C-alpha positions as CSV (number, residue, x, y, z in Angstrom):
1,M,-15.8,-20.3,-11.7
2,D,-16.1,-20.8,-8.0
3,D,-13.6,-19.5,-5.5
4,A,-12.9,-20.5,-1.9
5,V,-15.4,-18.0,-0.5
6,D,-18.2,-19.6,-2.6
7,L,-17.6,-22.8,-0.6
8,L,-18.0,-20.9,2.7
9,M,-21.1,-19.3,1.4
10,T,-22.6,-22.7,0.4
11,Q,-21.8,-24.0,3.9
12,W,-23.5,-21.1,5.6
13,A,-26.6,-21.4,3.3
14,R,-26.8,-25.1,4.3
15,E,-26.3,-24.4,8.1
16,R,-28.2,-21.1,8.4
17,P,-30.6,-20.8,5.5
18,D,-32.5,-18.1,7.5
19,L,-29.5,-15.8,7.4
20,D,-28.4,-13.8,4.3
21,V,-24.6,-13.8,4.6
22,W,-23.9,-11.7,1.5
23,P,-21.6,-9.4,3.4
24,M,-19.4,-12.3,4.3
25,G,-18.9,-13.0,0.6
26,I,-17.6,-9.6,-0.1
27,M,-15.6,-9.2,3.1
28,G,-14.2,-12.7,2.8
29,R,-13.0,-12.0,-0.7
30,I,-11.5,-8.6,0.2
31,S,-9.7,-10.3,3.1
32,R,-8.4,-13.3,1.2
33,L,-7.4,-11.1,-1.8
34,S,-5.5,-8.7,0.6
35,R,-3.5,-11.6,2.0
36,L,-2.7,-13.0,-1.5
37,L,-1.7,-9.7,-2.9
38,D,0.4,-8.9,0.2
39,R,2.3,-12.1,-0.3
40,E,2.9,-11.5,-4.0
41,L,4.1,-7.9,-3.3
42,K,6.3,-9.0,-0.4
43,E,8.0,-11.5,-2.7
44,F,8.4,-8.9,-5.5
45,F,10.0,-6.3,-3.2
46,A,12.2,-8.9,-1.6
47,A,13.6,-9.7,-5.0
48,H,14.6,-6.0,-5.2
49,G,16.1,-5.9,-1.8
50,L,13.2,-4.0,-0.2
51,E,10.5,-4.5,2.3
52,R,7.1,-3.4,1.1
53,W,7.0,-0.6,3.7
54,E,10.3,0.7,2.4
55,F,9.0,1.0,-1.1
56,D,5.9,2.8,0.3
57,V,8.2,5.4,2.0
58,L,10.4,5.8,-1.1
59,A,7.4,6.1,-3.3
60,T,5.7,8.7,-1.0
61,L,8.8,10.8,-1.1
62,R,9.2,10.4,-4.8
63,R,5.6,11.4,-5.5
64,S,6.1,14.6,-3.4
65,G,8.2,16.0,-6.2
66,P,11.6,17.7,-6.0
67,P,13.4,18.0,-3.7
68,Y,11.7,14.7,-2.7
69,E,11.2,15.4,1.0
70,L,8.5,15.6,3.6
71,T,8.3,16.2,7.2
72,A,8.4,13.1,9.4
73,G,4.8,14.0,10.4
74,A,3.6,14.0,6.8
75,L,5.3,10.6,6.2
76,N,3.6,9.3,9.4
77,R,0.2,10.4,8.2
78,A,0.7,8.9,4.7
79,A,1.9,5.6,6.2
80,M,-0.9,5.4,8.8
81,V,1.5,4.1,11.5
82,T,2.5,5.4,14.9
83,S,5.2,8.1,15.2
84,G,7.4,5.6,16.9
85,A,7.0,3.2,13.9
86,I,7.8,5.9,11.4
87,T,10.9,7.0,13.4
88,N,12.1,3.4,13.4
89,R,11.5,3.1,9.6
90,I,13.3,6.3,8.9
91,D,16.3,5.2,11.1
92,R,16.5,1.9,9.2
93,M,16.2,3.5,5.8
94,A,18.8,6.2,6.7
95,A,21.2,3.5,7.8
96,R,20.8,1.9,4.3
97,G,21.5,5.3,2.7
98,L,18.1,5.6,1.1
99,V,16.9,8.7,3.0
100,E,18.5,11.4,5.1
101,R,17.2,13.7,7.8
102,I,17.6,17.4,7.3
103,P,16.6,20.3,9.6
104,D,13.3,21.9,8.7
105,S,14.2,25.6,7.9
106,G,10.6,26.7,8.7
107,D,10.3,24.9,12.0
108,R,13.3,24.1,14.2
109,R,11.3,21.5,16.1
110,S,10.8,19.4,13.0
111,I,12.9,17.4,10.6
112,R,12.4,16.7,7.0
113,V,13.1,13.3,5.4
114,R,14.6,13.5,2.0
115,L,15.4,10.8,-0.6
116,T,19.1,10.4,-1.1
117,G,20.5,9.9,-4.6
118,R,20.6,6.2,-3.9
119,G,17.0,6.2,-2.7
120,L,15.8,8.1,-5.7
121,A,17.7,5.8,-8.1
122,L,16.2,2.7,-6.3
123,V,12.6,3.9,-6.4
124,D,12.9,4.8,-10.0
125,E,14.5,1.5,-10.8
126,V,11.8,-0.5,-9.1
127,L,8.7,1.6,-10.0
128,E,8.3,0.3,-13.6
129,P,8.6,-3.4,-12.8
130,H,6.3,-2.9,-9.8
131,V,3.6,-1.4,-12.0
132,A,4.1,-4.3,-14.4
133,N,3.8,-6.8,-11.6
134,E,0.6,-5.2,-10.4
135,A,-0.7,-5.4,-13.9
136,R,0.2,-9.1,-14.0
137,L,-1.7,-9.6,-10.8
138,L,-4.8,-7.9,-12.3
139,A,-4.5,-9.5,-15.7
140,S,-7.6,-11.7,-15.3
141,L,-9.8,-8.6,-15.3
142,D,-10.7,-7.0,-18.6
143,P,-10.7,-3.2,-18.8
144,R,-14.4,-2.9,-18.1
145,E,-14.1,-5.1,-15.0
146,R,-11.1,-3.1,-13.8
147,D,-13.1,0.2,-14.1
148,H,-16.1,-1.3,-12.3
149,L,-13.9,-2.7,-9.5
150,A,-12.0,0.5,-9.1
151,A,-15.3,2.5,-8.9
152,A,-16.8,0.1,-6.4
153,L,-13.7,0.1,-4.2
154,R,-13.6,3.9,-4.4
155,T,-17.2,4.2,-3.3
156,L,-16.5,1.9,-0.3
157,L,-13.3,3.6,0.7
158,A,-15.0,7.1,0.5
159,S,-18.0,5.8,2.5
160,L,-15.6,4.7,5.3
161,G,-13.8,8.1,5.3
162,D,-10.7,7.2,3.4
163,T,-10.6,10.4,1.2
164,T,-7.1,11.8,2.0
165,L,-3.6,10.5,2.1
166,G,-3.1,11.6,5.6
């Protein structure tokens, strides 16, 4: 079965038969897939009253284990956004009662961001349907294809230096 990128590749083969554009096929598919998945996830989280970034923050705090808190700096590194952006996100989530700021007992210059009971309940409520939604989005792949895709993406990410969460 052909996809939209196959059409682009055919056009380039016709227009520039001297140029091997194989990288465009992979990059084009990754880019198009990213946009399609972003749209699907945005719709899913909106149905649960969340922005995608809000779920990312909630899930990062939840994964950290009890007491479900991290420094703002650790959240910033995990989210790969500017410190101003993470401050704004924390403000917005605190206003919704999903997180709270608490003083860092080990460093008076720092604050910790902790899930509230409401934030913990929400992330736990959304997590299972989120995983089911992601499984739905990947349902066209059989287990062997999933394993191969995960391995190839892992190799590419590691080669580009994406080996830590922060």
